[in-house]
VEXPA-494786 format. One record per residue (C-alpha): residue number from 1; residue in one letter; chain; z negated, y negated, x. Coordinates in steps of 0.1 Angstrom, whole numbers, plus 2048, in hexadecimal, padded with zeros to 3 digits. Each point is the difference from the previous one (the first is absolute). Layout:
REM residues N
   vofi   nunu   ketor    pz    py    px
    NUM      A       A     Z     Y     X
...
***
This chain:
REM residues 616
   vofi   nunu   ketor    pz    py    px
      1      M       A   A09   93C   227
      2      G       A   7DA   7FC   7FD
      3      T       A   800   7DB   807
      4      L       A   81C   7FC   7E7
      5      K       A   7ED   813   7E4
      6      R       A   7E0   7EB   806
      7      R       A   814   7E0   7FC
      8      T       A   80F   80F   7E0
      9      L       A   7DE   805   7F1
     10      L       A   7F5   7DC   809
     11      A       A   820   7F3   7F0
     12      G       A   7FE   811   7DF
     13      T       A   7EC   7E8   7EB
     14      A       A   80C   7E0   80F
     15      A       A   825   80A   800
     16      A       A   7FE   808   7DB
     17      A       A   7F9   7DB   7F9
     18      V       A   825   7F7   807
     19      F       A   810   81B   7EC
     20      G       A   803   7EC   7E0
     21      P       A   81E   7ED   7F4
     22      T       A   7F5   7E0   810
     23      V       A   7F1   7F7   822
     24      T       A   7DB   7FF   7FD
     25      A       A   7F4   807   823
     26      R       A   808   7F6   823
     27      A       A   7FE   80F   822
     28      E       A   7DA   801   801
     29      G       A   7FF   821   7EE
     30      I       A   81E   811   810
     31      P       A   7FA   810   822
     32      L       A   81B   805   81A
     33      V       A   815   820   7FF
     34      A       A   7F3   816   81C
     35      S       A   814   804   820
     36      L       A   80F   823   806
     37      P       A   7E9   819   811
     38      P       A   805   805   826
     39      G       A   81F   815   807
     40      S       A   811   7F7   7DF
     41      P       A   81C   803   7F5
     42      D       A   7FF   825   80B
     43      R       A   825   80B   804
     44      G       A   7F7   824   7FA
     45      L       A   7F4   7F9   7DC
     46      F       A   820   7F3   7F2
     47      T       A   81A   815   7EF
     48      P       A   823   7FA   80F
     49      A       A   80D   7EB   7E3
     50      E       A   7E0   7EA   7FF
     51      Q       A   800   7F8   825
     52      R       A   80F   7DF   7F5
     53      F       A   7DF   7F5   7F2
     54      A       A   7EE   801   822
     55      G       A   80A   7DD   80B
     56      Y       A   7F6   7F2   7DE
     57      L       A   7DF   811   801
     58      A       A   7F9   7EF   822
     59      I       A   804   7DE   7F0
     60      L       A   7F1   806   7DE
     61      A       A   7DD   7F3   807
     62      P       A   80A   7E0   812
     63      M       A   81B   7F9   7E6
     64      A       A   7E7   805   7E3
     65      N       A   7E6   7EC   811
     66      D       A   818   7E2   804
     67      I       A   802   7FD   7DA
     68      E       A   7F3   7DD   7F5
     69      L       A   7DF   803   7ED
     70      T       A   7F0   7DE   804
     71      D       A   81A   7E6   7F4
     72      P       A   802   801   7DA
     73      A       A   823   7F1   801
     74      T       A   80E   81C   815
     75      Y       A   7E8   81C   7F8
     76      G       A   811   821   808
     77      F       A   81B   7F2   816
     78      M       A   809   819   81C
     79      R       A   7FB   7EA   81E
     80      G       A   807   809   824
     81      G       A   826   800   801
     82      W       A   803   826   7FC
     83      W       A   81F   800   7EA
     84      R       A   81C   7E7   7F7
     85      T       A   805   7DC   807
     86      P       A   7F7   7E5   7F7
     87      A       A   7DD   80D   802
     88      Q       A   7F4   7E9   7E5
     89      P       A   7EC   806   7E0
     90      Y       A   81D   7F9   7E9
     91      N       A   816   81B   810
     92      S       A   7FC   81F   7EA
     93      R       A   811   816   819
     94      V       A   7E2   7FD   817
     95      Q       A   7EC   813   7E6
     96      E       A   817   81F   800
     97      H       A   7E6   813   815
     98      V       A   7EB   804   7E1
     99      Y       A   814   820   7FE
    100      T       A   7F4   80B   823
    101      L       A   7DC   7F8   7F8
    102      S       A   802   812   7DE
    103      W       A   810   81F   80F
    104      H       A   7E5   804   81A
    105      Y       A   7E6   7FB   7E6
    106      A       A   80F   81A   7E8
    107      N       A   80B   81C   817
    108      R       A   7E8   817   811
    109      R       A   80D   80D   821
    110      P       A   7EE   80F   81E
    111      W       A   80B   7E2   814
    112      N       A   7F8   7E6   7E6
    113      P       A   7DB   7F4   800
    114      Y       A   808   7E4   7E7
    115      A       A   806   816   7E1
    116      G       A   7E7   7F4   7E6
    117      D       A   7F2   7E5   817
    118      Q       A   7F0   7E5   7EA
    119      A       A   803   7E4   819
    120      L       A   826   807   802
    121      L       A   802   800   7DA
    122      A       A   7EF   7DF   7FD
    123      R       A   817   7EF   818
    124      L       A   81E   811   7F0
    125      D       A   7F5   7F3   7DE
    126      A       A   7FE   7DD   80E
    127      A       A   824   803   80E
    128      I       A   80D   80D   7DF
    129      Q       A   7F0   7E2   7EE
    130      H       A   812   7E8   817
    131      Y       A   821   813   7FC
    132      L       A   7FE   7FF   7DB
    133      K       A   7F5   7DB   800
    134      L       A   821   7F8   812
    135      Q       A   816   80E   7E4
    136      N       A   813   7E5   7EE
    137      A       A   7FE   7FD   7DA
    138      D       A   823   80F   7FC
    139      G       A   7F6   81F   814
    140      S       A   80F   7F7   822
    141      W       A   7EE   7FC   822
    142      P       A   805   7E6   81B
    143      E       A   807   804   825
    144      Y       A   80A   7E0   811
    145      A       A   7F0   7E5   7EA
    146      P       A   7E5   7FF   7E5
    147      G       A   80F   809   7DE
    148      E       A   821   80C   80E
    149      R       A   811   81B   7EC
    150      G       A   809   818   81C
    151      K       A   81A   81C   7FE
    152      A       A   7F2   813   81D
    153      S       A   7DB   7F8   7FB
    154      S       A   802   80A   7DC
    155      G       A   815   81F   806
    156      F       A   7ED   80F   81D
    157      G       A   7DF   7F5   7EF
    158      L       A   807   815   7E1
    159      G       A   803   81F   816
    160      Y       A   7E0   7FA   814
    161      L       A   7EB   7F6   7E1
    162      A       A   80D   81F   7ED
    163      K       A   7F6   816   81D
    164      T       A   7DE   7EF   802
    165      L       A   7FB   806   7DB
    166      A       A   808   825   805
    167      N       A   7E7   802   81C
    168      L       A   7E4   7EF   7EC
    169      R       A   807   817   7E3
    170      Q       A   7FE   81E   817
    171      A       A   7DE   7F4   80D
    172      R       A   7F5   7F5   7DD
    173      A       A   7F6   7DF   810
    174      L       A   7FF   7DC   7F4
    175      P       A   808   806   7DB
    176      A       A   7FF   7DB   7F6
    177      R       A   817   7F7   81D
    178      R       A   818   81C   7F7
    179      T       A   803   7F1   7DE
    180      E       A   80A   7DF   810
    181      L       A   818   812   817
    182      E       A   811   811   7E2
    183      A       A   805   7DF   7EE
    184      A       A   80D   7EF   820
    185      L       A   818   81D   806
    186      H       A   80D   800   7DD
    187      K       A   806   7DA   801
    188      G       A   810   803   823
    189      V       A   818   81D   7F5
    190      T       A   809   7ED   7E0
    191      W       A   80A   7E2   815
    192      Y       A   812   814   81B
    193      L       A   815   815   7E8
    194      D       A   80B   7E3   7EA
    195      P       A   826   7FD   803
    196      A       A   7FD   7DA   7FA
    197      N       A   7EA   7FD   81F
    198      K       A   817   7EF   819
    199      V       A   7E7   800   81C
    200      V       A   805   826   802
    201      W       A   822   805   7F0
    202      D       A   811   7E3   810
    203      E       A   825   7FA   800
    204      P       A   80E   808   819
    205      F       A   7E6   81C   805
    206      Q       A   7ED   7FB   821
    207      Y       A   7E6   813   814
    208      S       A   806   820   7EE
    209      N       A   7E4   811   813
    210      Q       A   7E6   7E9   7EF
    211      A       A   80C   807   7DD
    212      V       A   801   826   806
    213      A       A   7DC   7FE   80E
    214      G       A   7F7   7F0   7DF
    215      L       A   812   81C   7EC
    216      A       A   7ED   81A   815
    217      G       A   7DF   7EF   7F8
    218      A       A   80A   7FD   7DB
    219      A       A   808   826   800
    220      L       A   7DE   809   80D
    221      T       A   7EF   7E7   7E9
    222      L       A   811   810   7E2
    223      K       A   7F4   822   80B
    224      L       A   7DD   7F2   7FF
    225      L       A   804   7E9   7E1
    226      P       A   81C   810   7EA
    227      D       A   814   7E6   7EC
    228      A       A   820   80B   7EE
    229      T       A   80F   7DD   7FF
    230      L       A   7FA   7F9   825
    231      S       A   80D   823   80A
    232      R       A   821   7F9   7EF
    233      Q       A   802   7DF   812
    234      L       A   7F8   812   821
    235      R       A   81D   818   7FA
    236      E       A   817   7E3   7F8
    237      R       A   7F6   7ED   81F
    238      I       A   806   81E   816
    239      L       A   823   802   7F3
    240      W       A   804   7DB   805
    241      V       A   7F6   803   825
    242      G       A   819   81D   804
    243      R       A   81C   7E9   7F4
    244      W       A   7F7   7DF   811
    245      G       A   7E8   809   81D
    246      Q       A   81A   812   816
    247      S       A   81F   7F1   810
    248      P       A   822   812   7FA
    249      A       A   7FF   805   825
    250      G       A   7E1   816   7FC
    251      F       A   7E3   7EC   80D
    252      F       A   7E3   7F2   7EC
    253      Y       A   800   7DA   7FC
    254      D       A   7E6   7F0   816
    255      P       A   802   7E3   7F8
    256      R       A   826   801   7FA
    257      G       A   80B   812   81F
    258      M       A   7F5   820   810
    259      D       A   7E1   806   816
    260      I       A   7FB   821   813
    261      N       A   7DA   7FD   800
    262      Y       A   7FB   7F5   7DC
    263      N       A   81A   818   7F2
    264      F       A   7F3   81F   812
    265      E       A   7DB   7F9   806
    266      V       A   7F6   7ED   7E0
    267      M       A   81A   804   7E4
    268      L       A   807   825   804
    269      P       A   7DB   80A   800
    270      E       A   7F9   7EB   7E1
    271      M       A   81E   810   7EF
    272      A       A   7F1   822   80A
    273      E       A   7E0   7F7   7EF
    274      I       A   813   7F8   7E0
    275      Y       A   812   821   803
    276      A       A   7DF   813   805
    277      L       A   7F1   7EF   7E2
    278      T       A   81D   801   7E8
    279      G       A   81B   818   80E
    280      S       A   819   7E3   7FD
    281      R       A   824   80C   807
    282      T       A   809   7DB   805
    283      M       A   7EB   801   81F
    284      V       A   811   81F   80D
    285      S       A   823   7F1   7FA
    286      M       A   7F6   7E0   812
    287      T       A   7F2   815   81D
    288      R       A   821   814   803
    289      K       A   814   7E0   802
    290      F       A   7E8   7F1   819
    291      T       A   800   81F   816
    292      D       A   826   7FE   803
    293      W       A   7FE   7DC   80A
    294      F       A   7E4   805   818
    295      G       A   814   81B   812
    296      Y       A   819   7E6   80B
    297      N       A   7E6   7E9   80E
    298      L       A   7E9   816   815
    299      L       A   80E   80A   821
    300      R       A   7F5   822   80D
    301      E       A   7F8   802   825
    302      P       A   810   81F   80E
    303      D       A   7E1   80B   813
    304      G       A   7EE   803   7DF
    305      S       A   7E6   7E5   808
    306      G       A   807   7EC   7E1
    307      W       A   816   7E6   7F0
    308      L       A   80A   7DC   807
    309      T       A   807   7ED   7E0
    310      Y       A   81A   7E6   7F6
    311      Y       A   7E4   7E7   7FC
    312      A       A   815   7E2   809
    313      V       A   809   7FF   7DB
    314      S       A   7DC   804   7F4
    315      D       A   7F6   7E2   7EB
    316      R       A   7DA   7FF   806
    317      T       A   7F3   816   81C
    318      A       A   809   80E   822
    319      S       A   7FC   826   7FE
    320      A       A   81A   808   81B
    321      A       A   7F7   824   807
    322      Y       A   7EE   81F   7F3
    323      D       A   7F2   81C   815
    324      D       A   80A   823   7F6
    325      V       A   7DC   80A   7FD
    326      I       A   7E9   7E7   7F0
    327      P       A   7DB   809   7FF
    328      D       A   7E7   7F4   7E5
    329      P       A   7FE   7E6   7F4
    330      D       A   824   7FF   7F4
    331      R       A   805   7E9   7E3
    332      S       A   822   80F   7F7
    333      N       A   7EF   821   7F9
    334      L       A   800   800   7DA
    335      G       A   825   7FB   7FF
    336      S       A   803   825   80C
    337      L       A   7F8   80A   7DC
    338      F       A   826   7FC   7FA
    339      V       A   80B   818   81B
    340      P       A   801   81F   7EA
    341      E       A   818   7EE   7E9
    342      V       A   812   7EC   81A
    343      P       A   801   817   81F
    344      E       A   815   7E7   815
    345      L       A   7E2   7E9   7FF
    346      G       A   7ED   819   815
    347      A       A   814   7F4   81F
    348      F       A   7EA   7E1   802
    349      F       A   7DD   810   7FD
    350      T       A   7EA   811   819
    351      T       A   802   826   7FB
    352      R       A   7E2   812   7F1
    353      E       A   7FD   814   820
    354      D       A   7FF   7E1   816
    355      R       A   7E7   7EF   7E8
    356      A       A   7EA   81F   801
    357      A       A   801   7FE   826
    358      T       A   7F7   7DB   802
    359      R       A   7E3   806   7E8
    360      S       A   7F3   81E   815
    361      A       A   802   7EA   81F
    362      W       A   7ED   7E4   7EE
    363      A       A   7E4   818   7F5
    364      A       A   7FD   80D   824
    365      D       A   800   7DE   810
    366      P       A   7DD   7F9   80F
    367      A       A   804   7DA   7FF
    368      P       A   7ED   7EC   7E6
    369      V       A   813   7F6   7E1
    370      K       A   80C   7DC   804
    371      P       A   7F7   7E9   7E4
    372      L       A   81E   7F0   7F0
    373      A       A   809   7DD   80C
    374      K       A   7FC   7E4   7E7
    375      Q       A   81F   7FB   7EB
    376      D       A   80D   822   80B
    377      T       A   7EC   810   7E4
    378      S       A   81A   806   7E4
    379      P       A   7EE   813   7E4
    380      R       A   822   80F   7F6
    381      I       A   7FC   819   81D
    382      I       A   7E3   811   7EF
    383      A       A   808   7F8   7DC
    384      H       A   81E   817   803
    385      V       A   7EE   81E   80E
    386      S       A   7F7   810   7DF
    387      Y       A   825   803   7F7
    388      G       A   806   818   81D
    389      E       A   820   802   815
    390      R       A   820   814   800
    391      L       A   80B   7FD   825
    392      P       A   81F   814   80A
    393      S       A   7FF   81F   817
    394      R       A   80F   7FC   822
    395      D       A   81E   815   7F5
    396      A       A   805   7EB   7E0
    397      K       A   7FE   7E0   814
    398      A       A   819   80C   819
    399      R       A   818   809   7E4
    400      A       A   7FB   7DE   7F0
    401      I       A   807   7EE   821
    402      A       A   820   814   805
    403      R       A   80C   7F3   7DE
    404      L       A   7FD   7DB   80A
    405      P       A   822   7F0   7FB
    406      Y       A   807   7F7   824
    407      L       A   7F5   822   80C
    408      R       A   813   813   7E6
    409      K       A   821   7ED   803
    410      Q       A   811   7F0   81E
    411      D       A   819   7E9   7F0
    412      F       A   7F9   7E9   7E3
    413      A       A   7FD   7DB   7F6
    414      E       A   7E5   7FB   7E5
    415      L       A   7FE   7DD   7F1
    416      R       A   7E1   7FC   7EA
    417      R       A   803   7E1   7EB
    418      D       A   7E8   7EC   7EA
    419      A       A   818   7E9   7EF
    420      V       A   7E5   7ED   7ED
    421      E       A   7EE   7F6   820
    422      D       A   821   7FE   815
    423      Q       A   7F3   819   819
    424      D       A   816   818   813
    425      Y       A   7F2   81C   815
    426      L       A   81A   812   816
    427      Y       A   7FC   821   811
    428      V       A   81C   80E   816
    429      R       A   800   822   810
    430      K       A   81A   80A   81A
    431      P       A   800   81C   81A
    432      G       A   7E8   7F3   81A
    433      Y       A   7ED   7E6   7EC
    434      Y       A   7F0   7F3   7E0
    435      L       A   7FF   7DA   7F9
    436      G       A   7EF   7EB   7E6
    437      A       A   806   7DC   7F5
    438      F       A   7F7   7E8   7E5
    439      F       A   815   7E4   7F0
    440      G       A   7FD   7E8   7E4
    441      K       A   7E2   7EC   7F5
    442      R       A   7E1   807   814
    443      P       A   7E3   807   7E7
    444      G       A   7E7   7EF   818
    445      G       A   7FB   7ED   820
    446      V       A   7F6   81E   815
    447      V       A   81F   814   7F7
    448      K       A   81A   801   81C
    449      A       A   824   803   7F5
    450      G       A   81E   80F   812
    451      T       A   7FF   81E   816
    452      G       A   7DE   811   7FF
    453      F       A   7FF   821   813
    454      L       A   815   818   815
    455      W       A   7F5   825   802
    456      H       A   80E   81C   815
    457      P       A   7FB   825   7F7
    458      E       A   7F3   809   823
    459      A       A   7F1   7DF   80C
    460      G       A   7F1   7F5   7DF
    461      T       A   7FD   7DB   7F8
    462      V       A   80F   7EB   81C
    463      I       A   803   7DE   7EE
    464      H       A   7E6   7F5   7E8
    465      S       A   7FF   7DD   7F1
    466      Q       A   7DF   7EF   7FE
    467      Q       A   7F3   7E8   7E5
    468      T       A   7FF   7E3   818
    469      A       A   81A   7E6   80B
    470      T       A   7FC   80B   824
    471      G       A   801   825   7F8
    472      C       A   81C   805   7E7
    473      W       A   823   80E   807
    474      S       A   815   7E0   7FC
    475      T       A   815   7E4   80D
    476      V       A   7EA   7E2   80A
    477      L       A   811   7DF   7FB
    478      A       A   7EE   7DF   808
    479      G       A   7DF   814   802
    480      K       A   804   810   7DD
    481      P       A   80A   824   7FC
    482      D       A   81A   807   7E5
    483      A       A   7E8   81B   7F3
    484      D       A   7E9   7E4   7F5
    485      G       A   818   7F6   7E4
    486      N       A   814   80E   7E3
    487      L       A   820   812   80C
    488      V       A   81F   803   7EB
    489      A       A   812   821   806
    490      S       A   822   80F   7F7
    491      Y       A   805   826   803
    492      D       A   81C   816   80B
    493      L       A   7ED   820   800
    494      P       A   7FC   819   80F
    495      G       A   80D   7EE   81F
    496      R       A   7F8   7DB   800
    497      V       A   7EA   7E4   7F3
    498      D       A   804   7DB   806
    499      Y       A   7E4   7E8   7FA
    500      R       A   7F8   7DB   806
    501      T       A   7E4   7E7   7FD
    502      T       A   802   7EA   7E1
    503      D       A   80D   7E3   814
    504      S       A   819   816   813
    505      S       A   7F0   7F6   822
    506      V       A   7FF   824   80A
    507      L       A   81A   81A   7F6
    508      T       A   7FB   825   808
    509      S       A   816   81E   7FD
    510      L       A   7F2   824   803
    511      R       A   818   81D   805
    512      F       A   7F3   823   7FD
    513      E       A   812   81B   814
    514      P       A   7F5   822   80A
    515      S       A   7E5   7FC   81B
    516      T       A   807   7DA   803
    517      V       A   7F5   7E1   7EE
    518      I       A   815   7E1   808
    519      R       A   7F0   7DE   7F9
    520      Q       A   815   7E1   802
    521      V       A   7EF   7DE   7FD
    522      R       A   80E   7DD   7FD
    523      A       A   7E8   7E2   800
    524      T       A   807   7DB   7FE
    525      S       A   7F1   7FB   822
    526      A       A   7EE   812   81C
    527      A       A   7E9   81B   7F3
    528      V       A   7EB   81E   80B
    529      E       A   804   825   7F5
    530      Q       A   7DD   80E   7FB
    531      V       A   7FB   826   7FF
    532      P       A   7DD   811   7FC
    533      L       A   804   820   814
    534      V       A   7E5   81B   7FC
    535      L       A   7FA   810   822
    536      Q       A   7EA   81D   80B
    537      P       A   7EF   806   822
    538      E       A   819   81B   80C
    539      D       A   81F   7EB   7F7
    540      E       A   818   7F5   81B
    541      V       A   80D   7DD   7FA
    542      V       A   81B   7F3   818
    543      F       A   813   7DF   7FD
    544      A       A   825   801   809
    545      D       A   7F9   7EE   821
    546      G       A   7E9   81D   80A
    547      T       A   7DF   7F0   7F8
    548      R       A   7E7   81A   7F3
    549      V       A   7E5   7F5   7E7
    550      P       A   7E1   815   800
    551      Y       A   7EE   805   7DE
    552      N       A   7EA   7E3   7F7
    553      E       A   80F   7E9   819
    554      S       A   818   7E3   7FD
    555      R       A   820   7F6   813
    556      T       A   819   7E4   7FF
    557      V       A   823   808   80E
    558      T       A   825   7F7   7FE
    559      A       A   812   81E   7F2
    560      S       A   819   80C   7E7
    561      G       A   7EA   81A   7EF
    562      L       A   7E5   81A   804
    563      V       A   7FB   826   7FD
    564      L       A   7E2   811   7F0
    565      R       A   7FB   825   808
    566      R       A   7E6   813   7EC
    567      G       A   800   825   806
    568      G       A   824   80C   7F9
    569      A       A   809   7E1   7EC
    570      V       A   813   7E2   810
    571      I       A   802   7DF   7EE
    572      T       A   817   7E6   80F
    573      I       A   7FF   7DB   7F6
    574      N       A   81E   7EC   80D
    575      W       A   807   7DC   7FA
    576      G       A   820   7FB   815
    577      A       A   7FE   7E7   81C
    578      A       A   7E3   7FD   817
    579      R       A   7E7   7E6   7F4
    580      P       A   7DB   7F8   803
    581      A       A   7EB   818   7EC
    582      S       A   7DB   809   7FE
    583      L       A   7EB   81E   7F5
    584      T       A   7DC   7F6   7F9
    585      A       A   7E3   818   7F8
    586      T       A   7EB   7F7   7E2
    587      T       A   7DE   80B   7F4
    588      R       A   80E   811   7E1
    589      T       A   7FB   826   801
    590      Y       A   804   81B   7E6
    591      L       A   7ED   81F   7F5
    592      R       A   7DE   80D   80B
    593      D       A   80D   809   823
    594      Q       A   80E   7DD   805
    595      R       A   81C   80D   815
    596      R       A   81B   7ED   7EE
    597      R       A   800   7DC   80A
    598      V       A   818   7E4   7F5
    599      H       A   813   7EF   81D
    600      M       A   815   7E2   7F6
    601      L       A   824   7FE   80D
    602      R       A   80E   7DD   7FF
    603      V       A   824   7F7   80A
    604      P       A   80A   7DB   7FF
    605      H       A   824   7F8   7F9
    606      E       A   817   7E2   7F9
    607      G       A   803   808   7DB
    608      T       A   816   81F   800
    609      L       A   7F5   823   80A
    610      E       A   80B   823   7F9
    611      T       A   7E7   81C   806
    612      H       A   807   825   800
    613      I       A   7E3   818   7FC
    614      H       A   80A   823   808
    615      L       A   7E9   81D   7F9
    616      S       A   808   821   810
***
């Protein structure tokens, strides 16, 4: 701390030179931000809720010292590739860590030697100048090209700049720059809330998480800079999102399909920030609908280790599993603010008892705190800390899990349809299994159609479609899986669904019987049935010819089926006549313990095959 204070004194006069409304000084008068003292960050100095700051504290000095101070054209650009790509001076999202720098400057903590540090303030001021310089005349900010009017960059930017303004006000620092910030925020919010702004309020409405982030930023801005007209527009836009941002099926559009990661880890926390700032009942209603939807798509592992997700239909990302206990940093954390009003949502969060245990373990860990890796430095993690959390108790979480549709009921066929987008999501529960499938128009190229997962109440997930052509549950004809195209379906529920490729080259019929799924396939020529089995180390896998396949090994045989035994559960897959078949281990594993590994079962056939999957 002593070295840091000495540098602070040296920085005082020189740093003040750059605090005006225009750039008048360069790096010659701005010293480096001092490195942390030996032994810092000290785990024992952090309160449990603020442990999330430790990794950011470890990178604060190098990140601040990377700020460009010599080139007049890019003065204040946060160089170094710490956050967001492209790491170019025109990308305003790179500058979002002005919040991180401003928080550490404004908040005194036993573990924070940078509170009031003048070298940090001077570099922060330069970064804010660059951020504000990037704002377009209409109030928007660019991301991927100079002058671009970005939905995400403008939306998330409002939130970070508003929080930065709050920090500077708290510290009574940079009064001239605060005035510029206030003007930029007012202009940015005016642009964002304008109903005629088709960059944000596009038709059809896409990337709902980005727009909601802008509404959260606008809500905070209007707390700091009250404006009756803009506040009315904010309320109207929140209602608009409630009408157009959520599919009738229950998910949030991202861009026009669903995405497990963006819905749960980005959209929901941003909605929670709006709720915290405004008390919006629209946000609660949307959360209730989403929670119902989410409960069909997260597959509970019976040993309590966590969830596998129906990520084959995620339109952007590949979040295939969630551990039951997630330590900090957990970017879904703020979404827990809805748990008191929507108790069923508590099924998907770490319990407060488990979070307390992970935080105690972190504090007691003698290992040095690891600095965050470049790009893995999202400022949202710490920006949400001040709102708190409302994690469920263990008992409340257990009750919420017990109310999941496929655990509460043993016989249903639920068809969730988005008629506008021509998307059908089918969920079938029978004694012995739970199956999910997607039909209609795929919202994006990574989405895999057709059958997606098969779950057993004792064995957990046994079939889990991947987002790849070689890992999806499908019929592969001429090297192309039917899951890689739009599938046209007709329904005779609760017992049957027939579907086909658009050119009718592959016709599939699924029949749902108690404990048995029957899959009949007819292709125009020779094809391969492809089934992504999820196996565990203790599983016993035996082909019908007697060949045993140890976990994480591969075999090619000639057989009419196989049997999978897991504890007391027995899953039999039978395809009739003996034919060449292979089971191939992959590198794809799930959950922190990595015990669940995908093994691809492939069964070539002449064009017609009937497969019976029986689950005891």
